[in-house]
N, C-alpha and C positions, 0 to 999 in steps of 0.2 A: 584776446585771451591768449596767455602765454602757453608754451609747450608743456610746462609742469602741470597746469590745470587740466589741459587736454588729456595728458597721460593719466592723471588721477581719475578723471571721469571714465576713461576707457577701462581702467582697472576695476572701478566700481561696477560698471555695467557687466564686465566679465564675471565678477563675484556674484552679482544678482542672478545672472544667467545660470551659473553653476548650481546655485542654491535651488532655483525654481525648476530646472530641467534635468540636471545631472544627478543630484542627490537622490531623487526617487528611484532612478534607474539603479543606483548603486545598491539599494536595498534588495534588489532582485538578482544580485550577482550570484551566478552558479558557483557553488563550492563543493566539489567532489574530491575525494582522496582515493586513489587506487590502492586496493588492498593486496597484500602479499601473504604468502603462506607456503605450506608444503604441498606439492602436487600429490593428489590421491586419485585412485580410480581403479578400473578393471585392467587386467593384463592387456598389453597391446596385441595386435594380430600376430599370431605365431610367436609371441614374445620378442618381437623385433625391436631393437633399441632405436632404430631410425624413426619409429612411429609411436614411441612411448609417451606417457602422459605429460612429461615435462615439455614436450613439443607444443602443447596447447597454450603454453605460457611464456614462450621464448621471444615473442614480438616479431616473428618472421612468418609472413604469409606463405612462404615456400615450403615450410615444414608443417606437419599435422600429426594429431593423435588419431589412431585408427584401431578399432577393436571389433569384437563380434556383436551379435544381436543382444539386445536387452542389457547394454553395458553403459558405463558412465565415466566421467572425469570431472575433477573439481579440486578444491583447496581445503586444507586444514588451516584455518586462520590463527590457530594457537589459542585464542580467547574468543568468546562470542562477540560478534560485531553485527550491527544493523546494516545489512546490505540493501542499498536503495537504487542501484543502477547496475545493469549488466551490459557488456558489449561482447559481440561474437562475430566470427567470420568463418564461413564454411571452407571445407577442403575444396580446392579448385577442381571442377569437373564432377563433384559429388555434392553440390549444394542441397539437393533434395533430401539428403540424409539428416539434415539439421532441422528440417521442418517438423513440427509437433514434438520436438524435444522439450523436456521440462526442466526449469530451473528450480531446484529444491534446496531447502535449508533444514538442518537438524542439529541437535546438540548431542547426538549419539553417533559414534564413529561408523556404525553399521547402517546409519540412516533409518533406523527404526523410528516410527513416528514422524517421518519426513513430511514437511509442508511444501506443497507446490506453490511457488511464488509467481511463476510466469510460464506460459506455454507458447513457444515460438509459432506464430500463426501462419507465416508465409515463408517461401523460399527466399533467403537473403542474397544480396549481391556478393560476388566473389572479390577477394583481394581488397576488402574494405570492412571496417567495423560497423556493425549495426547496433544501435543502442536501444534499450528499453528501460523505462522507469518502473521500478518494482513497487513503490509506495508501500514499503514494508516497514512495520514498526517493531518487529521482534528481532532480538539478537540471536544469531546462530554461529556456532563455531565451525561447522562443516557446511560447505556450499558446493553444489554440483550441477552439472548438466547431464540429464538422464535421457537416453534414447531407447524407446521401446519398439519392438516389432521391426527393427532394422539395425544395421550396423551403426555404431557411434563413430562419427568421423568429423573432426573439426580442426580448423587451422589455428584459430586464436580465440581465447576466452579470458575476459577480464571482469573483475568485480570491484565495486566502489561503494564507499559510504559517503554520506553528505546530503546536500540538498540542492534543488534547482531554484531555490529562492521562494518556494511555496511551502506552506505548513499544512500538514495533515490535520484535519479537524476531528477530535475524538467524538464519536457518536455511537448510539445504540439504536436498535429497531424499536419503533413504537407500534406500528401495525403494518400488515402486508396482506395482499390477496394470497390465499393459500389453498392447497388442495388436500382434503382429508384422505384422498385416495393415494397420496404419495408422501408418506412420512419421510423425513430427512430432506425435504425440499423447501423448508420454511424460509422466510425472509432473512433470518439470521445467517443463513448460509452465504448470503452476499456480503456479509460483514466479518467473516471469520479469517481473513488473510490467507485463504486457501482457494486457489483457482480451480481445484479439482471438484469442489463442492459447488452446487448451484441452487439458487432460488428459482423455482419454476412451478407452473401450474399445468396439470394434465388436461388436455382438451376434453377428455371424457367427463371431466367434472362440470362441463357446461358453464364455465366461467367466461362470460363475454368480455371483450375489450370495451372500455379501457380497464386495465389492471394496474395496481399501484403499490408502492412501498413508501412508508413514511418513516423518516429518520429523526431522532431526537438528538440535537447537538448538546455537547457537555456544558455549553454556556452560550452567550450571545456572540455570534461571529459575523464579520463582514465577509460574505461568501464570494469567492472569485470563480470557482470552477467545480463542477461535478464530473468525476471520472467514472465512466461505465466500461467495464470489461465484460463482453458477452461470453457465453459458454464456450469452452475451448475443446470440446469433444467432437467437433466436426459436424454437429447436428445444427442445421440452419434454423429449424423451427424454434421459435421463441426469441430469436435475436430482435431486440427492440429497434425498429427503424424510424418510427415517428413517435414523438414524445412531447409532453408538457411538464414543466417543473414549477411547483408552487412553493412559496415561503410563508411562514407564519411565526408569530411571537408567542402564541399560546397553544398551538396544536389543534385549534378548533376551527377558526375562520381562515381558510386558505385563499379566499377571493379568486381573482383571475390569475392565470399563469404568468410568471415573470419571464419565463423563457419557453419558447416552443420551437421545435426544429426537427430535423431528420438526420439519421445516421445511415451510413452504408451498411448493406446487409452482409457483413462479413465478420470474422472473429477478431478483428484488430481492436485495440483500445480506442474508445471514443471519449470526447469531452464536450461539455456544454459550458459556455462562458456566461458569467453573470456581469451585470453592469455595476456591481458593488451594492449588495442589499444586506441589511442586518436581519438575522433570523435565528430562532431557536429550533425551528422545525423545517424540514425540507421534504416535499413529496414529489417523487418521480412517478409519472403516470404514462404508461405505454398506451398509445392510441393506435398503433399498427406494428406488425412484426412479421417474422418469417413464417409464422403459423398463426393460430388464433389463440395464442397464449404468450405470456411474457416470461423472460428468464434473465438471470444475471449471474455471472461468476463472482464478481466483486464490484462494489460501489464505494468510492471514496470521495471525500469532500476536501477542498482546498480553500484556505482563507486566513483571515487575521482576526484574532479574538478582540472584542471591544468591551466586554463586561464579564465579570464572574459572579455577579450578585444573584443570578437565578439558576445556578447549577442545581440539578435535581428537582426542578419544578414539577416533574412528572413522577408520581409516586411509584410507577412501575419500575423505575430504575433504582429504587432503594432495595436493599437486601439485608435482612437482619443478621445473616450469617457473616457479613463482612464488616470489619472494623479496622480503621487506620487511625493512628494517633501519634502525637509527638512525644518523643522521649529524649530530652536534651536537644541536640541539633539533628537528631535522626528521625526518620519516619519508620514506624513499626507497623507491619501489616499482620493482622490476626486472621489466619486461615483455618482456625480450629474447626469451623463448621463446614469446610470444603473437603472434597475427596478428589484424588487424581491430580495430575500436573496442571499448574496454573502459570500463566505468563503475566507478570506485573510490569506495567510501563508507566513511568512518571513523566508528565508533561508540564512545561512552564505555562505562564498565563498567556503566551502567544500560541499555545497549542503545539509547540515544538517538543518532540520526544527527547528527553534528557538521557535516559538509560532504561534498560530492560533487565529484569531478573526472572529466572525460571525457578519456581518453587513447587513444593508438594503440599497438598491439602493436609490439614491437621497441625501445621506449624505456625509459629510466630517468628517472623523474620525481620531483620533490619534491612530496609531497602537502601538507605543511604545515610551516611554520617557526615556529608560534606555539602549540605544545601544551605543557602542563605535564607534569611527570613523572607517570607512572601507567600503567595498563593500557588498551590500545586494541584494538578489533577492526576488521579491515579486510576488506571484502567486495569481491571483484573479479568483475564480471558481464559476460560477453560473450555472443555468439550461441550458443556451443557449451556453456558450462558456467558455474556459479557456484562460486567458491572462497572459503573463509574462512581468515583467519590472525589470530593474536594477536601483539601486539608490546608489550613493556614499555619505556617510555621512562624512562631513569634520569638 
């Protein structure tokens, strides 16, 4: 066999190897973009320029922002952006001051109506950036770190948009173990993109374990991961430590658990990995916890969409007040039956968030005039409920 044939076979084998092994990895490539903006925040300690807010964004671990109690520092991004990752480093010697700080987003400069996206659960290392995925699908112009009940002191703070290669799965709540004695703790609190609100059950309600929450996915997804964020208020009771996860295609027959495991009894983000199962419904069942009830600050699902034919197979997700329709190449959302501020997010058929708009009830608004023909999912989220809709642009 001559050298040319050997070389050709070698190149062919390399090509096959790259297709079989390297291409799937490329689909999971992390793509984050660091966001820039105008530093905003509280006055520095005694108005000293050496520890003003710009020092939190200068890339230098030797400088820091320092202020008084119940103060904050952040960025005005100029336009609303979906912040999906935060990185932070504490001031050397004062790392304890960053623990329990809150990452918040708002579209109001005074942070009225701010949404807490993440609460830093532990004391981070010094002179290094600690990262936290926010899994946030809402666009905010103003983003900040807020420190309550202590001085706000931080060396570096960075915000990013983008993805870690995993897509959020749009979903709503179907059922959940609830407590009539504690209004405001319903299962929907674990799906509202706000870590300050929680789903939990009061032990006085005599609700024994197991306790569960069932989620209806916006379509059929190949589920890769369930992300569970325990309550962030320092109360260990209710943190789920042992669990079962079930999947279903009809929301009735869940069969045996597809995943069973244990989580550490702390407030850090947890995840349960699937082996790749198709589902329309997911049930998370708490079999043990820090107390004798279950709770969650947020629950998110990660995966890849496989079908859009069965969107809204559950009648509970329809709402006669909401109508979305095509007008030319635009999507028009009719919110005339709604009241209060609503967040509208449009997803593609892979479950990837394309963009987000903030709107007021009573309006008809154009969500976008630059979409290609295809299938889109629309999520409308307000203070009262979250609604899903499917729209086909032709």
